KOLDREN-528087 format. One record per residue (C-alpha): residue number from 0; residue in one letter; x, y, z. Coordinates in pm, 1 decimal, always signed. Layout:
// KOLDREN-528087
> pos  code  east  north  up
> NUM  a  X  Y  Z
...
// end
This chain:
// KOLDREN-528087
> pos  code  east  north  up
> 0  x  -1000.5  -3092.1  +267.3
> 1  x  -1261.6  -3066.2  -94.4
> 2  x  -1534.2  -2790.8  -159.4
> 3  x  -1678.0  -2970.3  -528.4
> 4  x  -2013.3  -3031.6  -308.9
> 5  x  -1958.1  -2693.3  -104.8
> 6  x  -2098.2  -2323.0  -169.8
> 7  x  -1842.8  -2154.1  -164.1
> 8  x  -1883.0  -1802.7  +76.9
> 9  x  -1833.2  -1494.1  -178.5
> 10  x  -1633.4  -1203.2  -33.6
> 11  x  -1510.5  -912.8  -214.5
> 12  x  -1143.6  -799.6  -186.1
> 13  x  -1050.4  -431.9  -294.5
> 14  x  -641.2  -460.8  -419.3
> 15  x  -468.5  -56.6  -405.2
> 16  x  -162.7  -201.3  -472.1
> 17  x  -31.0  -570.8  -601.2
> 18  x  +257.8  -608.9  -362.6
> 19  x  +59.9  -553.7  -72.7
> 20  x  -181.7  -806.4  -193.9
> 21  x  +49.3  -1033.0  -311.6
> 22  x  +14.0  -1299.4  -70.7
> 23  x  -356.3  -1281.5  -163.9
> 24  x  -274.3  -1344.3  -570.5
> 25  x  -79.8  -1646.7  -424.9
> 26  x  -329.3  -1806.1  -198.6
> 27  x  -603.9  -1746.6  -540.6
> 28  x  -339.8  -1960.6  -694.3
> 29  x  -282.3  -2192.7  -532.8
> 30  x  -654.2  -2262.0  -434.8
> 31  x  -582.7  -2190.6  -100.5
> 32  x  -924.7  -1989.0  -43.7
> 33  x  -1129.5  -2224.5  -214.7
> 34  x  -992.7  -2517.2  +34.8
> 35  x  -1084.7  -2282.8  +337.1
> 36  x  -1508.6  -2217.9  +152.8
> 37  x  -1387.2  -1902.2  -35.5
> 38  x  -1490.1  -1733.0  -297.1
> 39  x  -1244.1  -1427.0  -269.5
> 40  x  -1329.9  -1199.2  -572.1
> 41  x  -1055.4  -907.0  -649.4
> 42  x  -1156.5  -548.3  -747.1
> 43  x  -946.0  -287.8  -825.7
> 44  x  -936.4  +21.2  -635.2
> 45  x  -909.6  +333.9  -811.6
> 46  x  -997.1  +241.1  -1163.2
> 47  x  -1112.2  +437.4  -1367.8
> 48  x  -1155.8  +731.7  -1196.7
> 49  x  -872.9  +921.8  -1238.9
> 50  x  -804.1  +1239.3  -1476.3
> 51  x  -645.4  +1219.8  -1785.4
> 52  x  -345.1  +1444.6  -1743.1
> 53  x  -126.1  +1489.9  -1404.1
> 54  x  -217.3  +1695.5  -1161.3
> 55  x  -3.9  +1849.5  -900.3
> 56  x  -166.5  +1928.6  -550.1
> 57  x  +30.9  +2084.6  -271.8
> 58  x  -258.9  +2075.5  +58.1
> 59  x  -353.0  +1727.1  +168.1
> 60  x  -722.4  +1896.2  +337.3
> 61  x  -734.6  +1910.4  -51.3
> 62  x  -744.8  +1510.5  -125.0
> 63  x  -952.8  +1257.3  +31.5
> 64  x  -754.4  +995.4  +299.2
> 65  x  -971.0  +775.0  +24.3
> 66  x  -788.7  +874.1  -281.5
> 67  x  -1134.1  +920.8  -456.4
> 68  x  -1458.2  +734.3  -469.4
> 69  x  -1420.5  +483.7  -273.6
> 70  x  -1567.4  +101.9  -335.6
> 71  x  -1539.7  +17.0  +34.2
> 72  x  -1724.8  +304.0  +186.7
> 73  x  -1954.9  +277.6  -98.0
> 74  x  -2038.5  -115.2  -0.2
> 75  x  -1855.9  -293.4  -291.3
> 76  x  -1552.8  -455.9  -115.7
> 77  x  -1562.6  -606.9  +225.0
> 78  x  -1175.8  -596.7  +315.9
> 79  x  -889.7  -422.1  +179.3
> 80  x  -503.8  -350.4  +253.6
> 81  x  -275.3  -28.8  +308.2
> 82  x  +4.2  +140.1  +513.4
> 83  x  -42.4  +169.5  +801.3
> 84  x  -88.5  +595.0  +836.0
> 85  x  -323.0  +567.4  +601.2
> 86  x  -586.1  +339.0  +725.6
> 87  x  -581.6  +501.0  +1075.8
> 88  x  -676.0  +788.2  +870.4
> 89  x  -935.4  +639.3  +649.8
> 90  x  -1073.3  +437.6  +940.4
> 91  x  -1109.8  +801.3  +1138.3
> 92  x  -1278.1  +960.1  +806.4
> 93  x  -1478.6  +635.9  +727.8
> 94  x  -1847.6  +652.0  +692.7
> 95  x  -1921.2  +290.2  +685.8
> 96  x  -1778.9  +223.1  +985.8
> 97  x  -1478.8  +12.8  +869.4
> 98  x  -1246.1  -71.6  +1146.0
> 99  x  -854.5  -203.3  +1136.3
> 100  x  -856.1  -575.2  +1156.8
> 101  x  -536.0  -725.2  +1134.6
> 102  x  -177.0  -612.7  +1061.6
> 103  x  -181.4  -683.6  +683.3
> 104  x  +97.1  -969.2  +566.1
> 105  x  +307.1  -756.1  +328.7
> 106  x  +571.8  -532.5  +458.2
> 107  x  +630.4  -324.0  +173.5
> 108  x  +909.0  -104.8  +144.1
> 109  x  +912.1  +283.1  -56.3
> 110  x  +1216.8  +489.8  -239.5
> 111  x  +1217.3  +824.2  -279.4
> 112  x  +1391.0  +852.6  -610.8
> 113  x  +1561.9  +1088.7  -889.1
> 114  x  +1567.8  +1079.7  -1247.5
> 115  x  +2014.1  +918.1  -1320.1
> 116  x  +2138.3  +1304.1  -1439.9
> 117  x  +2005.3  +1498.0  -1114.6
> 118  x  +2201.7  +1673.7  -902.3
> 119  x  +2085.6  +1502.4  -602.1
> 120  x  +2221.8  +1215.6  -408.3
> 121  x  +2151.2  +1217.3  -32.4
> 122  x  +1839.1  +1331.3  +168.1
> 123  x  +1977.8  +1653.8  +234.3
> 124  x  +1980.8  +1776.7  -131.1
> 125  x  +1568.9  +1756.9  -135.7
> 126  x  +1601.7  +2009.6  +123.5
> 127  x  +1244.2  +2282.1  +10.8
> 128  x  +1228.6  +1971.7  -292.7
> 129  x  +893.0  +1910.7  -331.9
> 130  x  +886.4  +1560.0  -309.3
> 131  x  +589.0  +1338.3  -535.6
> 132  x  +348.9  +1118.7  -351.1
> 133  x  -9.3  +1026.7  -320.0
> 134  x  -117.7  +1211.8  -14.4
> 135  x  -295.3  +976.2  +229.8
> 136  x  -63.3  +684.6  +99.7
> 137  x  +207.5  +498.4  +198.3
> 138  x  +410.8  +718.1  -4.6
> 139  x  +324.5  +1033.8  +165.0
> 140  x  +414.2  +931.9  +529.9
> 141  x  +722.8  +754.1  +500.3
> 142  x  +854.6  +1050.6  +277.0
> 143  x  +792.2  +1290.2  +543.9
> 144  x  +907.1  +1007.5  +791.8
> 145  x  +1251.4  +930.0  +618.7
> 146  x  +1383.2  +1261.9  +571.3
> 147  x  +1238.4  +1387.3  +892.1
> 148  x  +1590.1  +1190.0  +984.6
> 149  x  +1813.7  +1458.0  +809.7
> 150  x  +1590.3  +1746.8  +727.1
> 151  x  +1418.7  +2008.1  +1001.6
> 152  x  +1037.3  +2015.3  +900.0
> 153  x  +1029.2  +2321.8  +744.3
> 154  x  +1229.7  +2179.8  +492.0
> 155  x  +1056.4  +1866.9  +404.3
> 156  x  +792.7  +1892.3  +85.8
> 157  x  +571.8  +1691.3  -48.7
> 158  x  +308.2  +1699.2  -336.3
> 159  x  +31.2  +1474.0  -425.2
> 160  x  +36.5  +1393.0  -810.0
> 161  x  -286.2  +1320.5  -957.5
> 162  x  -429.1  +1182.1  -1270.4
> 163  x  -209.0  +1013.2  -1531.6
> 164  x  -371.3  +747.4  -1694.7
> 165  x  -402.8  +394.5  -1625.0
> 166  x  -175.2  +169.5  -1331.6
> 167  x  +57.2  +96.9  -1551.9
> 168  x  +193.2  +359.5  -1645.7
> 169  x  +198.3  +478.3  -1281.1
> 170  x  +183.3  +874.1  -1242.9
> 171  x  +442.3  +924.2  -986.4
> 172  x  +680.2  +730.0  -1171.7
> 173  x  +609.3  +964.7  -1519.8
> 174  x  +579.3  +1266.5  -1357.4
> 175  x  +959.3  +1234.5  -1274.1
> 176  x  +1086.0  +1082.1  -1608.7
> 177  x  +908.5  +1359.2  -1775.2
> 178  x  +1014.3  +1633.8  -1517.3
> 179  x  +698.2  +1756.6  -1341.8
> 180  x  +880.0  +1698.4  -1026.0
> 181  x  +1263.4  +1637.1  -970.6
> 182  x  +1182.6  +1344.5  -655.1
> 183  x  +894.6  +1098.9  -632.7
> 184  x  +847.3  +784.0  -341.1
> 185  x  +744.9  +473.0  -532.1
> 186  x  +698.6  +155.5  -432.3
> 187  x  +757.1  -213.7  -581.0
> 188  x  +796.6  -257.1  -889.5
> 189  x  +866.6  +101.3  -942.3
> 190  x  +1173.2  +127.9  -751.9
> 191  x  +1277.4  -246.9  -948.1
> 192  x  +1181.5  -16.1  -1288.4
> 193  x  +1382.5  +277.1  -1148.5
> 194  x  +1695.7  +56.8  -1118.1
> 195  x  +1680.6  -94.7  -1437.4
> 196  x  +1637.3  +224.7  -1573.6
> 197  x  +1948.5  +387.4  -1381.4
> 198  x  +1745.6  +611.8  -1150.8
> 199  x  +1933.5  +712.0  -815.1
> 200  x  +1780.3  +575.9  -518.3
> 201  x  +1802.8  +861.3  -198.4
> 202  x  +1652.9  +659.3  +53.5
> 203  x  +1463.1  +358.3  +111.8
> 204  x  +1234.8  +203.1  +421.6
> 205  x  +1043.2  -59.2  +480.6
> 206  x  +664.3  -56.8  +716.4
> 207  x  +410.5  -228.0  +800.8
> 208  x  +37.4  -235.7  +670.6
> 209  x  -256.9  -212.0  +782.6
> 210  x  -655.9  -430.5  +663.7
> 211  x  -944.7  -247.3  +691.9
> 212  x  -1296.9  -465.9  +716.9
> 213  x  -1594.7  -366.4  +734.7
> 214  x  -1877.2  -382.8  +1036.1
> 215  x  -1994.8  -721.8  +832.3
> 216  x  -1659.6  -901.8  +802.2
> 217  x  -1694.4  -1183.0  +1119.7
> 218  x  -1435.4  -1301.5  +1259.9
> 219  x  -1515.9  -1650.0  +1166.8
> 220  x  -1497.7  -1599.2  +805.1
> 221  x  -1142.4  -1304.3  +867.4
> 222  x  -988.7  -1563.4  +1021.5
> 223  x  -1053.1  -1802.3  +721.0
> 224  x  -939.1  -1594.7  +486.5
> 225  x  -571.0  -1587.6  +676.1
> 226  x  -549.7  -1932.8  +701.0
> 227  x  -552.6  -1899.1  +332.2
> 228  x  -338.1  -1642.9  +336.9
> 229  x  -51.1  -1799.1  +639.9
> 230  x  -30.3  -2086.0  +325.4
> 231  x  +31.1  -1774.1  +76.2
> 232  x  +307.6  -1654.5  +297.0
> 233  x  +524.2  -1958.9  +348.1
> 234  x  +508.2  -1941.9  -42.6
> 235  x  +633.4  -1615.7  -59.4
> 236  x  +860.4  -1664.6  +181.1
> 237  x  +1011.3  -1951.3  +13.8
> 238  x  +1042.4  -1858.8  -346.3
> 239  x  +889.1  -1496.5  -344.7
> 240  x  +1033.6  -1421.7  -738.5
> 241  x  +806.5  -1735.2  -865.4
> 242  x  +583.2  -1448.6  -770.9
> 243  x  +673.2  -1118.2  -919.4
> 244  x  +452.9  -1217.9  -1261.3
> 245  x  +176.5  -1015.1  -1074.4
> 246  x  +423.6  -708.1  -1000.7
> 247  x  +567.7  -735.2  -1407.6
> 248  x  +183.8  -721.7  -1536.0
> 249  x  +155.6  -378.1  -1303.4
> 250  x  +437.1  -236.2  -1614.4
> 251  x  +364.4  -119.5  -1955.8
> 252  x  +598.4  -265.3  -2174.7
> 253  x  +699.8  +89.1  -2331.5
> 254  x  +836.5  +205.0  -1968.0
> 255  x  +1055.2  -105.7  -1915.3
> 256  x  +1041.3  -461.2  -2017.1
> 257  x  +1102.4  -607.1  -1603.1
> 258  x  +1229.7  -943.3  -1580.9
> 259  x  +1166.0  -1207.0  -1247.3
> 260  x  +1589.6  -1154.1  -1253.6
> 261  x  +1523.9  -796.1  -1209.0
> 262  x  +1363.8  -805.3  -870.3
> 263  x  +1564.9  -804.2  -513.2
> 264  x  +1457.8  -1067.7  -304.1
> 265  x  +1521.9  -925.9  -39.7
> 266  x  +1267.1  -639.9  -82.5
> 267  x  +973.6  -896.8  -86.5
> 268  x  +914.4  -954.3  +276.8
> 269  x  +665.3  -1108.1  +426.2
> 270  x  +466.8  -1223.5  +742.8
> 271  x  +177.9  -1385.2  +901.0
> 272  x  -89.1  -1164.4  +962.2
> 273  x  -157.9  -1022.6  +1327.3
> 274  x  -354.1  -804.8  +1580.5
> 275  x  -263.6  -411.5  +1582.6
> 276  x  -85.7  -338.5  +1942.9
> 277  x  -237.3  -20.5  +2096.8
> 278  x  +165.0  +60.2  +2126.8
> 279  x  +170.8  +77.3  +1798.5
> 280  x  -150.3  +339.4  +1720.5
> 281  x  -23.8  +477.8  +1968.7
> 282  x  +277.9  +575.8  +1837.1
> 283  x  +156.2  +619.4  +1450.3
> 284  x  -162.5  +874.9  +1599.2
> 285  x  +84.1  +1072.8  +1779.2
> 286  x  +281.3  +1164.0  +1498.2
> 287  x  -23.5  +1182.5  +1277.1
> 288  x  -147.4  +1416.2  +1486.3
> 289  x  +173.9  +1607.7  +1540.7
> 290  x  +183.0  +1646.4  +1142.8
> 291  x  -146.0  +1757.3  +1130.0
> 292  x  -281.3  +1464.7  +963.3
> 293  x  -509.8  +1372.0  +1162.0
> 294  x  -737.1  +1492.3  +1435.8
> 295  x  -642.8  +1423.2  +1806.6
> 296  x  -994.6  +1331.2  +1929.0
> 297  x  -972.8  +904.7  +1809.4
> 298  x  -949.8  +625.2  +2050.3
> 299  x  -737.3  +267.0  +2007.5
> 300  x  -1153.1  +140.9  +2053.9
> 301  x  -1243.7  +364.7  +1749.3
> 302  x  -1019.0  +275.1  +1580.9
> 303  x  -928.2  -74.1  +1617.8
> 304  x  -1126.7  -436.3  +1607.6
> 305  x  -855.9  -681.8  +1594.6
> 306  x  -1026.5  -1005.3  +1430.2
> 307  x  -686.4  -1176.1  +1387.6
> 308  x  -627.5  -1533.0  +1540.7
> 309  x  -268.8  -1424.2  +1731.6
> 310  x  -56.0  -1757.4  +1669.7
> 311  x  +166.0  -1864.4  +1993.2
// end
């Protein structure tokens, strides 16, 4: 439909990782949001709040689940997406009343990588080796869940890497490259960066993510967003490599110059947004409680308010 004479509804959308938000970039580029009467403004999460140097923190209780000042908590965005575990925790911590409103469209992956000359080759080699992560984000949880298939709990070590400048230099990869840690968990495009530079992948896993919405985000507006996202998902399923330009833009060229052909198509997985089932929540929540990553007093109704239309 044409919206030439309509006033578009303005929604601020928080971007925490390009690979997680690729359907949003595609929908914006193709005009799908405008077709639904929406003006989506992207705001970059965490921009301008990093310290100039890299710091290591080994206690997750010292790091906010929001990773610092939160645009969402400050009322500067209405919607954002991140990993399942982190979104459950952030919803629990939210003072604004944010809730999980859907599974996100991105099925992302994280890989635990080491330098090309590392003596480590299999997950068991990482017993008692600190793995660099971002506490309360996908790298944190996926590193633990991946390694616990190979190591006892007491031999799994993760350390938070904070600071390190702009996003194009990605603190975890730089910390690994420069020898501050001997292993890190990274997402795209940094898995592709690692592969192109000859780094070794120790383990990799895909995982689901969730959308958090503000109390003011009504179901009708969210459904209009998702109509645009479903169209973008079809485009990505047909040819995700066409859109890796957004991922390439995340990497400083003096680290490595990426080409579209460097990316593995089967690593870029996107599906329609869907409701977040209680069984999924319960499995994830119980695991987080077991690891001391959240308190044991939350309910599904407190964390989740599905506002996505389930397609049949």
